[in-house]
N, C-alpha and C positions, 0 to 999 in steps of 0.2 A: 602584560604585553607589551612588545619591545615600540619603541616610540615610533622609529621610522614604518616598519611592519603595519602599526594603526593607520597611517595616511597611503598606503600602497593601494592602487586602483585592484579590483577584482580581478583574476583571469580567467573567471568564467561567469556568466547568466546563470541564473536558475536553472534554464532550460538547458543550457547548453551542461550544465553539471550533474542532470539527469539524466540527460540524452549517456553523459559518457559513463557514467554509471549502471546504465540500462534499465532506471527504473520507471518502468512504463506507463503505470498509473498516474504518477506523478508529469510524467511529459504528455501524458494525454490531458490530466489538469487543466496543467501552463497555456496549452494552445487553446483547450475549451471556453476557458475561462478570457480569453485572449489579453491574459496577462503579457504575454511575450510573443515575439513574431518567430515565425522557425528560421529565419533569415538574419538575425541580428549578427554584425559581426564579429569576427573573433580579437581577444581581445589580447594583449602582453605578444610576449618576442614569441611563444610557445602556442598562441590560443586557437581555437577551433570554434568552426559553428557548429552549431549542435548535430548536424547532418554528420560533416566529420570527423565527431566527437562517438558517435553511436558505430561509425564505420571502424572507425579504429580498434574498439573494443568489442567490437563482433557482434551487437545487437540487434538482432535482423529485424524484430519486430517492432523497435524503435525507429529504425531508419524507413519501413516502411509506413509508417504512422506519419514519419518529417516526410516523406516525399508525398504522400496523400496531402499534406499542409501547405506544400509548397515548396518545399526547401530547393534553394539553390543545388543542382548537383553541379553546378560546374564550378563552384566558388573557391577561389584561393583561402588556402590557410593562414597562420600567423606568416612574419619573416623568418621563419626557421624552417626553411622549404619550401613554403606556400602551398602544401601539397593538399590537392584536392579528397572530396570523400573518396574516389575512386582509387586514389595513388595509394591514401593509407592504407583501405581495403588490401589492397593487391600485396604491401609491402608487408602484411601482416597475416595474411596466406586466408583471409575468408571467401572462400569460394560463393558462398552460396550468397554474400551480401557484392560483392564485384559482378554477379550475375544479373541480378537486381538494379544496381544501378545502370548498368550497362543497357538491361533491356526498358529501363524509366528513361534513359536517352544521353547518360554522361559520354560524353568528350572519351573517347578511349585514347586517342592520340591530339590530346592536350598539350603544348607544348610544357616544359618544364619550368619551374618557377627559377630567375635569374639565380637565386642564391642557393645552394644544396637544394635544390629542386629534382624530381624524377617525372619519368611516366609511368601510367601503371604497368609496364612490360618492364620497365627498367629497377622499377621497384622492385616487383615480383623475383624477376633476377638476382638480384641483389640478396632477397628472403629465402633463396633457397628454395623457390616454392614452384617443383617441376609442373606439377600439374597446371598451375595456374597458370604458368608461360604459355603452354601448349594449347591451353582455352583462352588465351589474350590473341596468341598469333593465328588461330581459327577464325577472330574476330577482326581479324583487319590490323590487327598494330606492330604499328612502324619497327621494324627490326632494328633498324641505322638510325632512329630517331635523334636530331643531335640533345648531346646532353647540357643540362645548366653549362651556365660559363663560369661559376663559381664551388669548383667541388662537383664536376659534372660526370656522370657514367653515361656510355653507351648499355644498352642491354651484354653487351658481352663483355666490356669492361666491368662490369658491376658482377657479370659471372664469376669472373676469372678474380677479380679480387674480395670475393667470397668463397670460392676453391669447388666450387659443384662442377663435378667433372660432365655430369649427364647434361645439364642447364647448358653449358658450354658446345658442345656436341649438338644437341638442338639447333641451338643458335645461328652456330658453322653450317649446318644442313640448310638452314634458312638464307643462307647467303648473308650473314651480319659479315661486316668488315674489319677483317683481321687487325689491319693495321690503319684504325682510324687513329688520327692524332689525340695527344691528351688536351684539353683545354687547360690555360695559361695559368690559371690559378688552381693546385693541388691536382694538376691532373693527372692520369697516366692512363698508358696503353694497354692494350688486355695483357702483353706479355709482360710489361713491366708493373702490373697492377698482382698477378701471380707469382711474379717472383720477388715482390718486395713483403707479401702474406707467406711467402716459404713453399706455395702449392707444386710442388713439384711435377705432379702427374698433369695440372693445367698447362704446366711450362711447357713439355713436351708436347700434347695436343695442341696448342699454340702453333709450335716450332715447326709440326709436321704441317698445319694447315696454312704454312707460307708466312709466318710473322717477322716482322725485322729485329733482328736480334741488335742492331746498333742504333735504333729509333732516338733522337735527342728526347731528355724529359722534358717537362712543363718549362715554360716559360720563364719561372718565379721559382729557383730551386731546386726545378727538377730532376730526376734522374735517370741514365739509361737503366736496362735489364740489370744489366753487368753489376752498376751500384748498385742498386733497388735490392737486390740478392745480398751484396756483401756488407751493407749497412745491415741487414736484418741474419747474418750471420748465419747463411743457408750456403752452405760449403757445396751439397749436392746440387744445387742449382748454379750455383758459379762453376761446377765443374760443367753441366750441363749445357749452358749459353757458351761457356770457352768453347767446347767443342763444335759448337754450333756456327763458330769464327765470330764470336762478340768480339768488341775492339777491347784488348787490354789496357790500354793507355789513351783511350778516351776521358774527358775532363767532364765534370758532372757538377749540378751544385753551384749556387751563389762563389762557393771558393774554388770550383774549377778543381778541384780534386781528382784523380783518378780511383777507380775501384782499390785496388790495394791500399791507397791513402786511407781510405774510408774505411774498410777495413781493420786496419791497424789503428784508427783513433778510436775503432767502435773495441778495439782486446780482442777480434778476430784474428789470430797470427796465423792459423793455418789456413784461412783465406789468401791472407798475405801473401803467404808464402807461394799458393797454388799461380797465384799472379803473377809472382817474381817470376816462378819458372816459365809460365808461357811469355813473358816479355823476353828473359833470358832467351830461351827456342828461337823469338820469331827472331832477335836480333844475330843470334848465331846461323839461322837460314839467309838471314840477307846477306852474311858477310863467308858464306858457300860449306859451313860448319855441318857436316854431317851426323854429329851427334843426337843420341835420340834424344826425344822430348823428357822422357823417365831418367838420362843422366843429369841433363840440365836442371831437372827438380832438385834432381839432390844437392848439385851443386849450390844449387841456391840455396835450399834448407840450414845449409851449413852454414851461411853467409846472412843472412834475414837476420833482423834484427825490429822490435816494435818500435827500435825508438830511433830508426833510422831516417 
């Protein structure tokens, strides 16, 4: 055994490990013999309570036993997201467990943990679980619940990041705020999230719903939607955003670069050419030049170099 490993604190108690693995009889034995209490705190960065471990892994019978034994329904998990049992079950799409937890009194709108946290609805939207999203909304889940301070997402931002067109539509129909600003650290608007991930249909969907194509990125190295698409090499989305009025001259990120500069730095020469064509077209329109955008783009392509 590695010497360092021999001194490591175990990341799970026996009950937490049995709950995670769905060992029903072992869970019953540990509880019946009072070897361990159901609310032993999670250990380590990724730690989970017994109820959280069972909920995350879909073990309904274990969940029921732990609830009957007095497990804390709303306990926070380890520092990696601090997710409750309900949030973990929602993110994994375990509908029977979600329903059991809610019926037992789990808080459906508990605030997300500061670091990487999610509400139940945000987790379900992020995981692409349409039926669960609908059920949670029917139970009163807040469609516009504030996101976590670090790497947080509203339900709509989470769905847009995952690219689920149907869930995005459901949330918009329930009055999700399409222009909710990004959190300062690792945040994205819904449109920026979809653009960054390359989800063209969601980008179009959000623009039709009134998404601002020129919203600034997050305070720490954030990108506009156009710059996010340029970074990812998503040419069709770049074209869609420019057609919708995205500012080709806007500066993004800590280095304050344009979408064209970001694209060329990543080797996306075609996107650089498109951005350059729009820039030339805008300049000519300002000076009264009536040449078509297509003509100006052809001119720009003959002049463009990835080393400019």
